[in-house]
Structures are given as structure tokens and as C-alpha cells.
C-alpha positions in Angstrom: 0.7 24.4 -1.5 -2.1 26.5 0.0 -2.7 27.4 3.6 -5.5 24.7 3.7 -3.0 21.9 4.2 -2.1 18.9 2.1 -5.2 16.8 2.8 -7.6 19.6 2.2 -5.7 20.5 -1.0 -5.8 16.9 -2.2 -9.5 16.6 -1.4 -10.3 19.8 -3.3 -8.3 18.6 -6.3 -10.0 15.2 -6.4 -13.5 16.8 -6.0 -12.7 19.2 -8.9 -11.5 16.3 -11.1 -14.7 14.3 -10.3 -16.8 17.4 -11.1 -15.1 17.8 -14.4 -15.5 14.1 -15.2 -19.2 13.7 -14.4 -20.3 17.2 -15.2 -21.9 17.9 -11.8 -20.7 18.8 -8.4 -19.6 15.9 -6.3 -20.2 16.8 -2.6 -17.6 15.9 0.0 -19.2 14.0 2.9 -19.9 10.5 4.3 -22.5 8.3 2.7 -25.9 8.8 4.2 -29.0 6.7 4.2 -31.0 9.7 2.7 -28.4 10.4 0.0 -29.5 11.6 -3.4 -29.8 8.4 -5.4 -28.6 10.1 -8.6 -25.4 11.6 -7.2 -21.9 10.4 -6.0 -20.4 11.4 -2.7 -16.7 11.7 -1.8 -15.2 11.1 1.6 -11.6 10.9 2.8 -11.7 7.6 4.5 -8.2 6.8 5.6 -4.6 8.1 5.6 -2.1 5.4 4.7 1.7 5.4 5.0 3.8 5.5 1.8 7.4 4.5 1.2 9.8 7.3 1.9 12.6 8.0 -0.5 16.0 9.4 0.2 17.4 11.8 -2.4 20.9 13.1 -3.0 20.2 16.7 -2.3 21.3 18.6 0.8 17.7 19.7 1.8 15.2 17.6 3.7 13.2 15.1 1.8 9.3 15.5 1.4 7.2 13.3 3.7 5.0 11.1 1.6 1.7 9.4 2.4 -1.6 8.4 0.7 -5.1 9.6 1.3 -7.7 6.9 0.5 -11.1 8.3 -0.6 -14.5 6.5 -0.6 -16.5 7.4 -3.8 -20.0 6.0 -3.2 -23.1 5.9 -5.5 -26.2 7.3 -4.0 -28.4 4.7 -5.7 -29.0 2.9 -9.0 -29.5 6.2 -10.8 -25.9 7.1 -10.2 -24.3 3.9 -11.7 -23.8 5.5 -15.1 -22.0 8.4 -13.4 -19.8 5.9 -11.5 -19.1 4.2 -14.9 -17.7 7.5 -16.3 -15.4 7.9 -13.3 -14.1 4.4 -13.6 -13.3 4.9 -17.3 -11.7 8.3 -16.6 -9.6 7.0 -13.7 -7.9 4.4 -15.9 -6.2 7.2 -17.8 -5.6 9.5 -14.9 -2.1 9.9 -13.4 -1.6 10.0 -9.7 -4.8 8.1 -8.7 -5.2 4.4 -8.1 -8.6 2.7 -7.9 -9.1 0.0 -5.3 -12.2 -2.2 -5.8 -12.5 -3.2 -2.1 -15.4 -1.0 -0.9 -17.9 -3.9 -0.3 -17.0 -4.6 3.3 -20.3 -4.8 5.2 -18.7 -3.4 8.4 -17.8 -0.3 6.5 -21.4 0.5 5.6 -22.6 -0.5 9.0 -20.3 2.1 10.5 -21.9 4.7 8.2 -25.4 3.5 9.1 -26.4 2.9 5.5 -27.1 -0.1 3.3 -24.2 -1.3 1.1 -24.0 0.4 -2.3 -21.7 0.5 -5.3 -18.5 2.3 -4.4 -14.8 2.4 -5.2 -11.7 3.5 -3.2 -9.4 6.1 -4.7 -5.8 6.3 -3.5 -4.2 9.7 -4.0 -0.5 10.3 -3.2 0.2 13.4 -1.1 3.5 14.8 0.2 4.5 17.5 2.6 7.6 19.4 1.4 9.5 21.1 4.3 9.9 24.8 3.9 13.5 26.0 3.5 14.7 29.4 4.5 16.3 31.3 1.6 19.9 32.3 1.9 20.3 35.8 3.2 21.2 38.3 0.4 24.7 39.4 -0.1 24.7 43.1 0.7 28.4 43.8 0.1 30.8 42.7 -2.6 32.8 39.6 -1.8 36.3 40.3 -0.8 39.0 37.7 -0.7 41.8 38.1 1.7 45.0 36.0 1.7 46.3 35.1 5.1 50.0 35.2 5.8 51.8 32.2 7.3 54.2 33.4 10.0 56.7 31.7 12.3 56.7 32.3 16.0 60.1 32.1 17.8 60.4 32.4 21.5 61.4 31.0 24.8 59.7 29.5 27.8 61.3 30.3 31.1 60.6 30.0 34.8 61.6 32.1 37.7 64.9 33.9 37.3 64.6 33.2 33.6 65.4 29.5 34.1 64.9 27.7 30.7 62.1 25.2 30.7 62.8 22.3 28.4 60.4 19.7 27.0 57.4 22.0 27.3 54.7 21.4 24.7 53.7 24.6 22.9 50.7 24.6 20.6 48.5 27.2 18.9 45.0 26.9 20.4 42.6 25.7 17.7 45.4 25.0 15.2 47.4 21.8 14.5 50.7 23.7 15.0 52.6 22.3 18.0 56.2 21.8 19.1 58.4 21.3 22.2 61.0 23.5 23.8 64.6 22.5 23.6 67.2 22.4 26.4 67.4 26.2 26.2 63.7 26.6 26.5 63.4 27.8 22.9 60.6 26.9 20.5 59.7 27.6 16.9 56.1 27.3 15.5 56.0 27.4 11.7 53.0 28.1 9.4 50.8 30.0 11.9 47.9 31.9 10.1 48.1 35.6 10.4 45.8 38.3 8.9 47.9 41.5 8.3 44.7 43.6 7.8 43.3 42.5 11.2 46.3 41.8 13.5 45.3 39.9 16.6 47.2 38.1 19.4 47.9 34.4 19.0 46.8 32.2 21.8 49.3 29.5 22.9 48.8 26.6 25.2 51.8 25.3 27.2 51.7 21.9 28.7 54.4 20.3 30.9 55.8 20.0 34.4 52.3 19.3 35.7 50.9 22.5 34.4 48.6 23.6 31.6 49.0 27.3 30.9 47.7 29.7 28.2 49.3 32.9 26.9 48.5 35.4 24.2 51.5 36.6 22.2 52.1 39.2 19.5 53.0 37.4 16.2 55.0 40.5 15.2 57.4 40.1 18.2 60.7 38.7 17.0 61.6 37.0 20.3 58.7 35.9 22.4 59.3 35.3 26.1 56.8 33.4 28.1 57.3 33.2 31.8 55.8 30.3 33.7 55.2 30.8 37.4 55.9 27.7 39.5 52.8 25.6 40.4 51.1 26.5 43.6 51.7 23.9 46.3 
């Protein structure tokens, strides 16, 4: 598609096809009372909706519509030229002739007497531009994450064990509850040995929701929960 836009491009394509068919330039413009009686004129008369289709691809579908052109004879001298267009259009793909150009109101709007003419429907579509994927500048590297277990205790003041506290890994499905001794064990927590980072835990219970960052390499994690502020 050129920078001229889909309608301009379709008009130029139809005008070029007509020029090749009749052997003479077909001007683009509305019918005029003083038109050359031996020439045809082409004018984009109407934009009509077309049935949209849904594909199976991941990208956006093109927007489809139809441009209806009025191809009018200048006078009796151009009837033979119009005949050649009619014959050529029956074998042309992508163009549909509509023999409904005899409406007197149409010609009154142009300020010219009725004359032989046909309507040509040309399908047009606008294809949304897609951004190309950014280039891969470095070789791909696959890293396998380790699955570790977190063992620890949740206590209150004076290391009082806190039972039935819900302990979960933030952003992960791993969750458990502390036992009567305040102990918990979380199994299958993802861990990147090349990029070690703290694991964020959320603790819920006793009317509190707390978060804590723990070291996955610590063999016995102790989380101290302060009593709620009255």
C-alpha cells in the first residue's frame, strides 16, 4: 500500500485498468454538462460497508469495504468505448458491475442530463500495520530453576509459637499453615541459583496480614510477628 491511502490507490488502479482497456486516458472527475462526448469519466461515488471476516491468526484482521465508482459516457460518441469496458469487466477479477446508474436524482445532483453509465464496485481493505519483533541480540540461554523447601517458625513476643498462621509465597501457589509449635514447611519454591534473591512470604492470621522477605538458603527461618497495635 502506498502513502496515498486505500481509496486513492484503488482509484488509480481502476483508472489505469480503464486506460488499458479503452486505449485512452480516462479522467477522474464528476460528470459535467460540458464533458467531451467521446470520452468516459470516472468518479468515486460512494463508500459501502463490506462483510468483515474473522481469521484464525493472532494479528488484527484487515478492515474491508467497497468503493463504488460511477463510469459515465460523455455522449453517444463514447458508447463504443463503454461497450469495451463492459466486455472487459465480465472477465476481470475483483470488480463488479452494477447497472443501476439511471436514477434521475443522481444526474440532477451533478447538474447534467442523464447519460449511459455503469457503477463499478471495487473491494478495498486496510491492513493494520504490525510492529516487527525486536531482533535477538544475544544468544538464547536456558536456565533451570531449582525447587527448594523453606523450613521455619513463626513466633510472637518472647518467641511464643504462633499456630494456625497461613504462610504463602507471594505470587506463587505455595501455601501452608503453622503447626502447634509454629513451624511451617513450604515445598517446591522456585529458586534461581545464578541470581539468588529473597523470597517474599505473606502471613495471615490472628487478625493480621504481614509480609516478610526470607533467605531461601537459611536452614531454619524464624519470623517474628509483633502483636497488633491496639
